[in-house]
PASEBA-1860 file (N, C-alpha, C; in nm, 3 decimals):
! residues 304
1> MAEGKILL> 2.509/21.491/10.485/2.567/21.611/10.420/2.502/21.643/10.291 ~ 2.520/21.775/10.266/2.457/21.820/10.134/2.524/21.760/9.998 ~ 2.663/21.709/10.011/2.730/21.652/9.895/2.662/21.534/9.853 ~ 2.595/21.465/9.922/2.535/21.336/9.873/2.471/21.241/9.971 ~ 2.418/21.142/9.938/2.335/21.047/10.014/2.374/20.907/9.991 ~ 2.404/20.836/10.092/2.435/20.698/10.072/2.323/20.614/10.063 ~ 2.313/20.532/9.959/2.187/20.452/9.930/2.226/20.307/9.981 ~ 2.339/20.271/9.979/2.380/20.126/10.002/2.360/20.085/10.141
9> QPDTLWKS> 2.300/19.972/10.160/2.296/19.921/10.313/2.412/19.813/10.325 ~ 2.503/19.835/10.402/2.635/19.768/10.383/2.607/19.614/10.411 ~ 2.524/19.581/10.490/2.501/19.437/10.539/2.436/19.364/10.405 ~ 2.406/19.416/10.306/2.343/19.344/10.191/2.439/19.343/10.077 ~ 2.557/19.405/10.092/2.648/19.423/9.973/2.713/19.280/9.945 ~ 2.771/19.212/10.041/2.825/19.074/10.004/2.736/18.978/9.965 ~ 2.619/18.990/10.008/2.514/18.883/9.942/2.479/18.933/9.806 ~ 2.477/19.051/9.772/2.448/19.091/9.634/2.565/19.086/9.531
17> IKQQTDHA> 2.698/19.084/9.581/2.802/19.048/9.503/2.794/18.896/9.462 ~ 2.777/18.812/9.552/2.774/18.674/9.522/2.655/18.637/9.422 ~ 2.527/18.681/9.455/2.427/18.651/9.368/2.450/18.709/9.228 ~ 2.509/18.835/9.226/2.517/18.888/9.091/2.617/18.821/9.010 ~ 2.725/18.784/9.080/2.834/18.698/9.025/2.769/18.568/8.957 ~ 2.705/18.500/9.053/2.634/18.367/8.984/2.544/18.405/8.861 ~ 2.471/18.517/8.870/2.398/18.535/8.760/2.467/18.568/8.626 ~ 2.573/18.663/8.651/2.662/18.721/8.546/2.730/18.601/8.483
25> LQCGALLS> 2.765/18.501/8.558/2.840/18.390/8.498/2.757/18.308/8.421 ~ 2.619/18.286/8.456/2.540/18.208/8.407/2.482/18.269/8.255 ~ 2.478/18.395/8.255/2.430/18.459/8.138/2.553/18.508/8.047 ~ 2.673/18.492/8.072/2.767/18.497/8.010/2.834/18.652/8.015 ~ 2.778/18.742/8.083/2.829/18.879/8.096/2.953/18.889/8.171 ~ 2.990/18.794/8.266/3.103/18.795/8.343/3.176/18.700/8.268 ~ 3.320/18.758/8.221/3.410/18.672/8.153/3.546/18.659/8.242 ~ 3.532/18.572/8.341/3.649/18.561/8.425/3.772/18.501/8.354
33> IPTKFEFV> 3.885/18.566/8.395/4.006/18.515/8.337/4.089/18.418/8.426 ~ 4.081/18.289/8.387/4.158/18.205/8.475/4.304/18.220/8.497 ~ 4.364/18.184/8.613/4.508/18.215/8.642/4.561/18.097/8.722 ~ 4.690/18.096/8.722/4.763/18.005/8.819/4.842/18.101/8.887 ~ 4.875/18.074/9.017/4.977/18.160/9.098/5.096/18.092/9.150 ~ 5.183/18.170/9.196/5.286/18.113/9.270/5.359/18.246/9.351 ~ 5.419/18.222/9.454/5.479/18.324/9.525/5.627/18.318/9.486 ~ 5.674/18.457/9.480/5.815/18.484/9.442/5.857/18.582/9.544
41> EQDGINFL> 5.962/18.539/9.614/6.013/18.606/9.740/6.126/18.697/9.696 ~ 6.123/18.822/9.757/6.231/18.917/9.754/6.229/19.015/9.861 ~ 6.341/19.038/9.928/6.335/19.128/10.042/6.240/19.100/10.140 ~ 6.223/18.972/10.171/6.130/18.916/10.283/5.988/18.919/10.250 ~ 5.950/18.961/10.131/5.805/18.960/10.092/5.795/18.850/9.992 ~ 5.679/18.782/10.034/5.629/18.682/9.935/5.543/18.749/9.841 ~ 5.579/18.785/9.707/5.503/18.854/9.608/5.400/18.743/9.555 ~ 5.271/18.778/9.549/5.171/18.685/9.480/5.166/18.711/9.340
49> VRILSNIT> 5.211/18.619/9.248/5.236/18.640/9.101/5.137/18.559/9.031 ~ 5.040/18.605/8.962/4.939/18.538/8.890/4.985/18.527/8.741 ~ 4.978/18.400/8.678/5.002/18.395/8.538/4.876/18.361/8.463 ~ 4.841/18.438/8.362/4.718/18.411/8.297/4.713/18.300/8.219 ~ 4.593/18.210/8.229/4.585/18.087/8.160/4.534/18.113/8.019 ~ 4.444/18.220/8.008/4.369/18.256/7.880/4.338/18.394/7.885 ~ 4.406/18.469/7.809/4.380/18.626/7.797/4.298/18.655/7.673 ~ 4.263/18.551/7.599/4.193/18.584/7.464/4.079/18.684/7.466
57> RKETAKKQ> 3.998/18.641/7.564/3.878/18.731/7.598/3.887/18.887/7.609 ~ 3.978/18.915/7.697/4.022/19.051/7.728/4.092/19.111/7.584 ~ 4.175/19.054/7.521/4.247/19.094/7.406/4.136/19.108/7.304 ~ 4.046/19.030/7.279/3.939/19.044/7.181/3.860/19.167/7.205 ~ 3.827/19.206/7.347/3.732/19.313/7.366/3.829/19.422/7.340 ~ 3.968/19.431/7.376/4.045/19.567/7.342/4.043/19.586/7.189 ~ 4.064/19.499/7.115/4.067/19.514/6.980/3.934/19.568/6.914 ~ 3.822/19.525/6.964/3.690/19.597/6.933/3.690/19.726/6.980
65> QQKQANAG> 3.740/19.772/7.095/3.745/19.900/7.136/3.830/19.980/7.049 ~ 3.940/19.932/7.016/4.050/20.004/6.927/3.973/20.032/6.795 ~ 3.896/19.935/6.730/3.819/19.957/6.615/3.724/20.058/6.638 ~ 3.648/20.069/6.722/3.560/20.188/6.749/3.636/20.318/6.770 ~ 3.758/20.306/6.835/3.839/20.444/6.849/3.870/20.485/6.703 ~ 3.924/20.385/6.629/3.968/20.427/6.483/3.872/20.484/6.406 ~ 3.740/20.430/6.448/3.613/20.472/6.363/3.568/20.605/6.413 ~ 3.633/20.671/6.503/3.592/20.797/6.571/3.485/20.780/6.680
73> QEFNPFLP> 3.455/20.658/6.732/3.362/20.650/6.823/3.431/20.629/6.972 ~ 3.381/20.709/7.057/3.439/20.691/7.186/3.372/20.584/7.269 ~ 3.455/20.488/7.299/3.403/20.377/7.367/3.409/20.386/7.529 ~ 3.291/20.366/7.587/3.299/20.375/7.734/3.208/20.247/7.791 ~ 3.265/20.151/7.870/3.186/20.045/7.899/3.118/20.077/8.027 ~ 3.124/20.193/8.088/3.055/20.225/8.221/2.938/20.311/8.178 ~ 2.919/20.368/8.061/2.817/20.459/8.029/2.747/20.429/7.894 ~ 2.637/20.345/7.891/2.587/20.277/8.023/2.670/20.147/8.059
81> YEEDLFVA> 2.660/20.115/8.182/2.730/19.991/8.239/2.631/19.861/8.191 ~ 2.678/19.761/8.176/2.586/19.642/8.158/2.504/19.600/8.278 ~ 2.380/19.585/8.264/2.281/19.560/8.361/2.322/19.440/8.428 ~ 2.360/19.341/8.369/2.395/19.212/8.416/2.513/19.222/8.502 ~ 2.594/19.319/8.515/2.705/19.325/8.598/2.680/19.416/8.713 ~ 2.562/19.492/8.714/2.523/19.572/8.823/2.522/19.505/8.953 ~ 2.566/19.563/9.067/2.562/19.519/9.190/2.475/19.590/9.292 ~ 2.490/19.717/9.298/2.423/19.805/9.387/2.451/19.949/9.361
89> DISNTHVC> 2.341/20.030/9.394/2.341/20.162/9.407/2.431/20.203/9.541 ~ 2.535/20.290/9.518/2.596/20.311/9.642/2.559/20.452/9.696 ~ 2.551/20.547/9.615/2.511/20.691/9.641/2.439/20.749/9.528 ~ 2.403/20.865/9.543/2.360/20.941/9.438/2.450/20.986/9.312 ~ 2.584/20.939/9.350/2.694/20.987/9.248/2.764/20.850/9.215 ~ 2.758/20.750/9.266/2.819/20.618/9.256/2.743/20.495/9.230 ~ 2.793/20.411/9.161/2.728/20.274/9.162/2.850/20.166/9.175 ~ 2.817/20.046/9.204/2.918/19.938/9.184/2.876/19.830/9.116
97> ILNKFNVV> 2.963/19.776/9.014/2.941/19.683/8.915/3.052/19.586/8.931 ~ 3.041/19.462/8.874/3.142/19.362/8.883/3.229/19.386/8.752 ~ 3.366/19.357/8.781/3.466/19.380/8.675/3.451/19.270/8.579 ~ 3.412/19.300/8.464/3.371/19.208/8.363/3.495/19.084/8.326 ~ 3.610/19.148/8.336/3.719/19.045/8.297/3.803/19.048/8.428 ~ 3.739/18.970/8.533/3.802/18.959/8.652/3.927/18.849/8.664 ~ 4.017/18.899/8.725/4.118/18.769/8.750/4.094/18.740/8.911 ~ 4.062/18.837/8.993/4.029/18.803/9.124/3.872/18.783/9.144
105> DYHLLIIT> 3.844/18.678/9.224/3.693/18.663/9.251/3.629/18.777/9.317 ~ 3.519/18.812/9.265/3.434/18.921/9.340/3.489/19.042/9.316 ~ 3.567/19.095/9.202/3.632/19.207/9.189/3.522/19.316/9.154 ~ 3.503/19.425/9.242/3.406/19.529/9.220/3.477/19.655/9.151 ~ 3.394/19.714/9.078/3.425/19.848/9.016/3.335/19.957/9.088 ~ 3.399/20.057/9.159/3.322/20.160/9.208/3.312/20.284/9.108 ~ 3.203/20.312/9.029/3.218/20.400/8.920/3.135/20.534/8.944 ~ 3.166/20.632/8.875/3.085/20.745/8.898/2.962/20.730/8.795
113> RAFAEQES> 2.852/20.777/8.831/2.735/20.777/8.755/2.751/20.864/8.633 ~ 2.808/20.984/8.651/2.824/21.074/8.528/2.970/21.061/8.511 ~ 2.997/21.094/8.374/3.148/21.083/8.330/3.241/21.173/8.403 ~ 3.356/21.116/8.437/3.470/21.203/8.481/3.599/21.146/8.446 ~ 3.692/21.215/8.417/3.821/21.148/8.377/3.893/21.064/8.487 ~ 3.936/20.950/8.455/4.026/20.865/8.538/4.136/20.940/8.600 ~ 4.188/21.046/8.546/4.305/21.107/8.582/4.269/21.225/8.680 ~ 4.126/21.245/8.699/4.110/21.349/8.782/4.126/21.328/8.932
121> LLTLADFA> 4.115/21.419/9.013/4.139/21.390/9.160/4.029/21.326/9.231 ~ 4.062/21.248/9.323/3.947/21.185/9.405/3.873/21.295/9.479 ~ 3.749/21.274/9.511/3.668/21.370/9.567/3.616/21.319/9.696 ~ 3.536/21.395/9.780/3.465/21.358/9.884/3.374/21.249/9.853 ~ 3.283/21.269/9.746/3.196/21.168/9.694/3.267/21.027/9.668 ~ 3.386/21.023/9.612/3.451/20.915/9.562/3.486/20.837/9.712 ~ 3.543/20.914/9.802/3.582/20.852/9.943/3.460/20.804/10.018 ~ 3.337/20.872/10.014/3.219/20.831/10.065/3.175/20.702/10.017
129> AMWACLAG> 3.186/20.690/9.883/3.155/20.550/9.816/3.241/20.445/9.849 ~ 3.373/20.483/9.867/3.471/20.378/9.908/3.436/20.329/10.033 ~ 3.409/20.410/10.130/3.379/20.368/10.275/3.241/20.291/10.288 ~ 3.167/20.346/10.202/3.024/20.268/10.212/3.057/20.128/10.165 ~ 3.141/20.084/10.061/3.171/19.961/10.007/3.244/19.879/10.119 ~ 3.343/19.956/10.178/3.444/19.902/10.275/3.363/19.851/10.413 ~ 3.250/19.916/10.429/3.156/19.884/10.535/3.081/19.750/10.507 ~ 3.070/19.703/10.377/3.009/19.576/10.353/3.112/19.466/10.317
137> VDGLVFYN> 3.218/19.506/10.282/3.325/19.420/10.238/3.463/19.461/10.297 ~ 3.530/19.369/10.362/3.664/19.401/10.398/3.769/19.365/10.307 ~ 3.794/19.475/10.239/3.887/19.471/10.105/3.987/19.568/10.083 ~ 4.063/19.553/9.972/4.151/19.644/9.929/4.107/19.733/9.825 ~ 4.093/19.860/9.825/4.035/19.970/9.723/4.167/20.015/9.656 ~ 4.166/20.026/9.530/4.270/20.092/9.455/4.223/20.173/9.329 ~ 4.322/20.266/9.294/4.284/20.367/9.197/4.413/20.382/9.126 ~ 4.386/20.361/8.983/4.507/20.370/8.898/4.482/20.512/8.842
145> SGKIAGAS> 4.557/20.605/8.864/4.527/20.740/8.806/4.598/20.770/8.686 ~ 4.523/20.736/8.572/4.592/20.755/8.436/4.670/20.625/8.387 ~ 4.681/20.623/8.246/4.739/20.533/8.177/4.867/20.472/8.235 ~ 4.961/20.561/8.264/5.087/20.529/8.323/5.070/20.450/8.439 ~ 4.977/20.461/8.530/4.952/20.395/8.644/4.879/20.260/8.635 ~ 4.851/20.236/8.493/4.776/20.110/8.478/4.631/20.117/8.437 ~ 4.578/20.241/8.434/4.434/20.256/8.401/4.396/20.214/8.260 ~ 4.290/20.123/8.237/4.264/20.099/8.114/4.137/20.163/8.048
153> QRHKHLQL> 4.064/20.248/8.143/3.937/20.312/8.087/3.949/20.447/8.144 ~ 3.905/20.535/8.070/3.884/20.681/8.086/3.790/20.724/8.187 ~ 3.676/20.645/8.203/3.581/20.671/8.298/3.619/20.657/8.439 ~ 3.612/20.741/8.516/3.660/20.741/8.665/3.601/20.610/8.747 ~ 3.686/20.542/8.791/3.636/20.425/8.885/3.755/20.371/8.983 ~ 3.719/20.350/9.094/3.793/20.285/9.187/3.749/20.133/9.180 ~ 3.854/20.062/9.241/3.818/19.911/9.243/3.841/19.863/9.368 ~ 3.767/19.745/9.398/3.788/19.676/9.529/3.783/19.524/9.506
161> VPLPLTES> 3.881/19.470/9.581/3.894/19.315/9.584/3.887/19.277/9.726 ~ 3.817/19.174/9.747/3.811/19.121/9.894/3.947/19.072/9.951 ~ 3.960/19.087/10.089/4.082/19.056/10.146/4.045/18.912/10.244 ~ 4.141/18.814/10.252/4.283/18.850/10.214/4.300/18.809/10.059 ~ 4.401/18.851/9.997/4.428/18.825/9.872/4.475/18.690/9.824 ~ 4.513/18.617/9.946/4.543/18.465/9.934/4.509/18.401/10.052 ~ 4.519/18.279/10.069/4.485/18.214/10.205/4.612/18.191/10.284 ~ 4.709/18.268/10.269/4.835/18.260/10.335/4.831/18.311/10.476
169> GLLVPIAP> 4.736/18.366/10.509/4.719/18.430/10.644/4.727/18.582/10.652 ~ 4.809/18.642/10.564/4.839/18.779/10.538/4.709/18.843/10.457 ~ 4.677/18.949/10.490/4.578/19.039/10.401/4.619/19.064/10.279 ~ 4.748/19.136/10.278/4.813/19.170/10.153/4.971/19.113/10.187 ~ 5.046/19.085/10.079/5.163/19.039/10.074/5.262/19.131/10.159 ~ 5.251/19.264/10.129/5.331/19.370/10.181/5.299/19.397/10.318 ~ 5.197/19.335/10.389/5.168/19.371/10.522/5.287/19.361/10.628 ~ 5.387/19.272/10.621/5.491/19.274/10.701/5.574/19.409/10.709
177> LLPLTKFP> 5.574/19.491/10.594/5.655/19.621/10.595/5.572/19.746/10.645 ~ 5.438/19.737/10.671/5.363/19.848/10.701/5.397/19.895/10.849 ~ 5.417/20.028/10.863/5.453/20.090/10.987/5.321/20.079/11.091 ~ 5.378/20.073/11.211/5.276/20.034/11.310/5.208/20.162/11.363 ~ 5.254/20.287/11.315/5.185/20.400/11.355/5.037/20.403/11.350 ~ 4.973/20.451/11.485/4.841/20.439/11.501/4.748/20.562/11.467 ~ 4.819/20.670/11.424/4.768/20.806/11.419/4.724/20.834/11.270 ~ 4.592/20.852/11.241/4.535/20.867/11.109/4.601/20.986/11.036
185> DVVTTIPQ> 4.619/21.100/11.107/4.676/21.226/11.043/4.821/21.228/11.011 ~ 4.896/21.132/11.037/5.039/21.134/11.032/5.085/21.065/10.901 ~ 5.138/21.143/10.806/5.195/21.092/10.675/5.344/21.035/10.702 ~ 5.369/20.922/10.675/5.509/20.870/10.678/5.542/20.791/10.561 ~ 5.661/20.699/10.587/5.705/20.631/10.458/5.727/20.477/10.519 ~ 5.745/20.384/10.429/5.785/20.242/10.458/5.934/20.235/10.434 ~ 6.009/20.224/10.548/6.155/20.235/10.521/6.221/20.126/10.413 ~ 6.166/20.021/10.404/6.202/19.913/10.306/6.187/19.954/10.160
193> LKFVHGFA> 6.101/20.050/10.127/6.057/20.092/9.990/6.150/20.177/9.944 ~ 6.220/20.174/9.834/6.338/20.247/9.783/6.287/20.348/9.677 ~ 6.153/20.357/9.669/6.099/20.443/9.560/6.000/20.542/9.644 ~ 5.982/20.652/9.567/5.889/20.755/9.629/5.751/20.712/9.657 ~ 5.705/20.738/9.774/5.559/20.689/9.821/5.534/20.767/9.941 ~ 5.403/20.758/9.992/5.348/20.819/10.109/5.257/20.725/10.173 ~ 5.261/20.700/10.310/5.172/20.611/10.371/5.114/20.683/10.486 ~ 4.980/20.647/10.522/4.914/20.674/10.641/4.814/20.588/10.693
201> RLNPNWVD> 4.797/20.585/10.816/4.700/20.484/10.875/4.573/20.558/10.866 ~ 4.463/20.483/10.850/4.315/20.531/10.854/4.249/20.474/10.978 ~ 4.121/20.511/11.014/4.056/20.468/11.134/3.961/20.377/11.072 ~ 3.955/20.254/11.119/3.843/20.150/11.067/3.717/20.185/11.103 ~ 3.686/20.265/11.211/3.553/20.300/11.256/3.485/20.399/11.149 ~ 3.557/20.455/11.073/3.499/20.533/10.966/3.420/20.452/10.872 ~ 3.396/20.338/10.874/3.299/20.258/10.811/3.156/20.270/10.850 ~ 3.154/20.317/10.979/3.020/20.341/11.044/2.970/20.480/11.002
209> SPFTGAEA> 3.044/20.570/10.942/2.997/20.703/10.883/3.084/20.723/10.777 ~ 3.024/20.689/10.650/3.098/20.701/10.539/3.149/20.851/10.504 ~ 3.053/20.942/10.527/3.075/21.097/10.500/3.187/21.134/10.595 ~ 3.178/21.107/10.715/3.261/21.148/10.816/3.406/21.089/10.772 ~ 3.402/20.970/10.738/3.526/20.903/10.694/3.579/20.964/10.574 ~ 3.496/20.997/10.481/3.540/21.050/10.358/3.597/21.188/10.384 ~ 3.549/21.264/10.458/3.620/21.416/10.492/3.752/21.381/10.553 ~ 3.771/21.301/10.652/3.909/21.269/10.703/3.999/21.220/10.599
217> TLEIYHKL> 3.949/21.115/10.526/4.031/21.052/10.419/4.070/21.161/10.314 ~ 3.977/21.246/10.267/4.003/21.342/10.162/4.125/21.415/10.216 ~ 4.127/21.464/10.335/4.245/21.548/10.400/4.373/21.473/10.383 ~ 4.369/21.345/10.448/4.485/21.267/10.433/4.544/21.236/10.278 ~ 4.442/21.213/10.200/4.497/21.195/10.063/4.558/21.316/9.995 ~ 4.520/21.447/10.030/4.593/21.555/10.000/4.726/21.582/10.058 ~ 4.727/21.532/10.174/4.858/21.541/10.256/4.953/21.433/10.191 ~ 4.896/21.320/10.149/4.989/21.223/10.078/5.035/21.278/9.954
225> LHSVGLDV> 4.946/21.322/9.867/4.978/21.381/9.742/5.094/21.487/9.760 ~ 5.075/21.570/9.852/5.185/21.668/9.887/5.302/21.605/9.922 ~ 5.298/21.502/9.997/5.421/21.435/10.053/5.521/21.373/9.948 ~ 5.446/21.346/9.831/5.518/21.278/9.717/5.532/21.362/9.604 ~ 5.514/21.505/9.618/5.542/21.599/9.531/5.427/21.610/9.420 ~ 5.306/21.561/9.439/5.187/21.571/9.348/5.101/21.669/9.406 ~ 5.148/21.806/9.410/5.072/21.906/9.471/4.943/21.968/9.370 ~ 4.833/22.003/9.419/4.719/22.052/9.357/4.746/22.210/9.339
233> VDNNQKVG> 4.767/22.246/9.216/4.802/22.387/9.201/4.687/22.443/9.102 ~ 4.640/22.576/9.170/4.532/22.644/9.096/4.403/22.550/9.064 ~ 4.368/22.476/9.157/4.245/22.402/9.157/4.260/22.295/9.033 ~ 4.394/22.268/8.989/4.422/22.179/8.881/4.352/22.023/8.920 ~ 4.279/21.968/8.837/4.222/21.840/8.869/4.298/21.726/8.832 ~ 4.418/21.743/8.780/4.502/21.642/8.747/4.636/21.663/8.793 ~ 4.699/21.579/8.862/4.841/21.602/8.936/4.946/21.503/8.885 ~ 4.917/21.425/8.785/5.024/21.332/8.737/4.973/21.191/8.778
241> AYNLLATR> 5.053/21.085/8.714/5.019/20.949/8.725/5.047/20.892/8.886 ~ 4.957/20.829/8.931/5.000/20.754/9.069/4.904/20.639/9.088 ~ 4.948/20.557/9.181/4.866/20.444/9.230/4.818/20.479/9.373 ~ 4.694/20.456/9.409/4.650/20.457/9.543/4.592/20.336/9.590 ~ 4.619/20.307/9.721/4.580/20.171/9.757/4.520/20.210/9.898 ~ 4.408/20.148/9.938/4.349/20.178/10.070/4.269/20.053/10.122 ~ 4.287/20.030/10.264/4.192/19.938/10.333/4.142/20.012/10.439 ~ 4.065/19.925/10.520/3.998/19.986/10.639/4.104/20.070/10.720
249> EWMLIVPR> 4.232/20.003/10.722/4.340/20.041/10.820/4.442/20.152/10.764 ~ 4.455/20.149/10.639/4.570/20.228/10.582/4.562/20.284/10.452 ~ 4.634/20.374/10.398/4.638/20.430/10.256/4.791/20.443/10.219 ~ 4.799/20.407/10.083/4.945/20.429/10.031/4.923/20.470/9.891 ~ 5.016/20.588/9.872/5.026/20.650/9.718/5.165/20.631/9.673 ~ 5.160/20.597/9.536/5.288/20.579/9.480/5.290/20.642/9.347 ~ 5.372/20.752/9.323/5.369/20.820/9.193/5.431/20.731/9.089 ~ 5.392/20.727/8.966/5.446/20.637/8.859/5.523/20.714/8.759
257> SQEHFQTI> 5.632/20.653/8.698/5.713/20.715/8.596/5.693/20.635/8.458 ~ 5.649/20.507/8.464/5.616/20.426/8.335/5.513/20.328/8.387 ~ 5.434/20.279/8.269/5.330/20.165/8.294/5.404/20.027/8.300 ~ 5.486/20.013/8.208/5.559/19.869/8.198/5.697/19.868/8.254 ~ 5.736/19.741/8.296/5.871/19.695/8.304/5.888/19.600/8.191 ~ 5.965/19.657/8.084/5.977/19.560/7.966/5.835/19.534/7.916 ~ 5.776/19.413/7.923/5.639/19.366/7.875/5.559/19.350/7.992 ~ 5.603/19.377/8.108/5.505/19.345/8.248/5.446/19.481/8.277
265> SVNSLGFA> 5.290/19.480/8.256/5.222/19.586/8.316/5.214/19.586/8.445 ~ 5.221/19.687/8.532/5.210/19.708/8.675/5.102/19.801/8.700 ~ 5.005/19.768/8.785/4.901/19.865/8.835/4.896/19.867/8.990 ~ 4.816/19.916/9.051/4.815/19.944/9.198/4.846/19.812/9.269 ~ 4.780/19.707/9.232/4.786/19.578/9.300/4.949/19.546/9.319 ~ 5.030/19.580/9.227/5.160/19.548/9.226/5.228/19.603/9.344 ~ 5.185/19.712/9.414/5.236/19.770/9.524/5.186/19.718/9.640 ~ 5.071/19.636/9.636/5.040/19.575/9.747/5.102/19.419/9.756
273> GALLVKNE> 5.186/19.404/9.659/5.261/19.272/9.654/5.186/19.160/9.574 ~ 5.099/19.206/9.470/5.038/19.116/9.379/5.062/19.155/9.228 ~ 5.115/19.079/9.139/5.176/19.112/9.018/5.084/18.999/8.925 ~ 5.086/19.069/8.800/5.018/18.971/8.702/5.109/18.970/8.579 ~ 5.124/18.839/8.525/5.216/18.816/8.399/5.115/18.747/8.309 ~ 5.143/18.759/8.170/5.068/18.720/8.085/5.109/18.573/8.033 ~ 5.229/18.529/8.063/5.263/18.399/7.999/5.405/18.359/8.091 ~ 5.451/18.247/8.073/5.555/18.188/8.136/5.703/18.272/8.104
281> MEMQLLKH> 5.711/18.324/7.991/5.829/18.410/7.952/5.833/18.531/8.052 ~ 5.718/18.594/8.071/5.713/18.699/8.174/5.741/18.667/8.308 ~ 5.691/18.537/8.344/5.727/18.500/8.492/5.858/18.468/8.510 ~ 5.941/18.418/8.406/6.094/18.414/8.405/6.164/18.546/8.411 ~ 6.098/18.634/8.339/6.153/18.774/8.341/6.150/18.842/8.487 ~ 6.006/18.817/8.524/5.996/18.861/8.663/6.084/18.812/8.768 ~ 6.104/18.678/8.774/6.189/18.617/8.865/6.345/18.659/8.849 ~ 6.381/18.677/8.707/6.517/18.725/8.685/6.548/18.859/8.747
289> HGPMNILE> 6.462/18.968/8.749/6.491/19.083/8.793/6.434/19.102/8.927 ~ 6.337/19.026/8.969/6.286/19.050/9.114/6.163/19.132/9.115 ~ 6.060/19.115/9.182/5.934/19.183/9.186/5.956/19.318/9.244 ~ 6.043/19.320/9.348/6.059/19.453/9.418/6.144/19.553/9.326 ~ 6.233/19.492/9.254/6.304/19.564/9.159/6.224/19.635/9.051 ~ 6.118/19.557/9.018/6.029/19.585/8.894/5.957/19.701/8.946 ~ 5.894/19.704/9.073/5.829/19.819/9.130/5.915/19.932/9.135 ~ 6.043/19.932/9.158/6.128/20.044/9.162/6.134/20.098/9.033
297> KVSCSKSL> 6.156/20.017/8.931/6.167/20.070/8.790/6.055/20.149/8.738 ~ 5.916/20.119/8.778/5.794/20.178/8.727/5.754/20.290/8.811 ~ 5.830/20.312/8.925/5.768/20.437/9.022/5.886/20.530/8.997 ~ 5.900/20.611/9.088/5.995/20.733/9.078/6.102/20.709/9.203 ~ 6.210/20.737/9.153/6.322/20.717/9.236/6.351/20.834/9.355 ~ 6.398/20.794/9.451/6.412/20.888/9.571/6.534/20.980/9.541 ~ 6.522/21.104/9.569/6.630/21.190/9.557/6.743/21.157/9.649 ~ 6.871/21.162/9.606/6.987/21.125/9.680/7.018/21.251/9.770
END
């Protein structure tokens, strides 16, 4: 297609990720944040909750970024990206790099070569890059559209973490809730979720043709946005804060009303059933209120 060219050879991606991870750890470019985890059950879902063992590295980096911002310097860690974190060229519009402050092993960032705002709508090229990576890694792709949705950087980037998220046997904790509909063009909802969202099945065969998959996925994406009230008006490139999650099999969109529940920050992974807390106090807060209730608080209530 004229819109772009896929450069990535899918069968090389997983090997490249592991090799670059080893290199980045040895040279100090990759600053993994250690965690412990436990499962917290609510409404029949075993939520995976990670608790940070040491967040000093990331907090130090944030303070440095804030100093640059206060000095009038716009900090962008992706332009240019660190060469020691580079994994592969995906297309003529996207590359993939390692997440510098990863909590999950082999966490990838799918970034645009040219600057684009993180709140801007996803495009055909974005979805083509997504499918090219999913062809090489069976993973969960997610997009935090805007700060309220948990985005920490302005430069447009999707993220990918390998599946399963745990060794429990389920690919994602919310898997038992997902509808069994097999038709990719049907937008539906998950009955057990009490907040606004849209769900659709995808065709896993789209990994074989990323641009064909991207065209179909782009159409489904716009249907999902419409279903949750995030309509594109007059070619507006921003429609509000939301989280998008996608695997080879399905896509989920959740509009957001706030970034935090008290001190607990929630991004897209929360809606897959994986949450992160900074300390034992936040873990107890999460257990007290319940992870599903926290997701309801940070999303949008259904109309009565």
